[in-house]
C-alpha positions, 0 to 999 in steps of 0.5 A: 027468405030467412037471412040470419042477423050478423053477429056484432062480432061478425060485423065488427071483423067485416068493418076492420077488413073493409078498412084495412082493403081501403088503406091499400088504395090509391089516394088514400092517406093516413092519419094517427089511429087508424083514420084514413081519408082521401083529398076531394078538393084542397082548399087554402084557408085557416085551420082549426087551432084547438078544440074551442074552435067552432067549426062550419061544415056540410057533411055527409055520413055513411056506413060501409054499405053505403047507407046515409045515416046523416047529411047537412047537404041541402039544408044548414051547415053543421056548426059547432065546437070541435070538442063536441064532435066524435074522437075521429073528427077531433082528431082529423079536422084539425089537418084540414084547411077552410075549403078543404073537402075530404072523404074520412074513414073512421074506425069504429073506436073513434066513433060510436064503438059498441053503441047503437046509433040511430042508422049506425050499428055498434061497431061501424066504420064511419065514412064521412065526406067533409067540406070545411067552410070555416073556422072561428 
């Protein structure tokens, strides 16, 4: 059967509505600029103190339909400077402590916005499960 592809504006609205409904779920907390998170595990290590810190973490990234677009699980952890990541991570990661594991919900504007990425349509809300392993 022929299925009509969603317009970008319809997809953007669907993602905004999904995030709005998620915000009402139990255990979901809000950070600034419309970023939400859920604590899966609490750590007690140190925190990121500036954008030049190198973080090490395992992560899995998904879109709201559950499709995984990237993961480090089963391989090497991601290690990079905080300043080199998408804006949603730059805002959220400093709120985490080493050992924390969060599910992070990032609105499109703080992810890739209007730009398609491999496996990520433009205007996608990004869902990341992140376990912060280290900060240098």
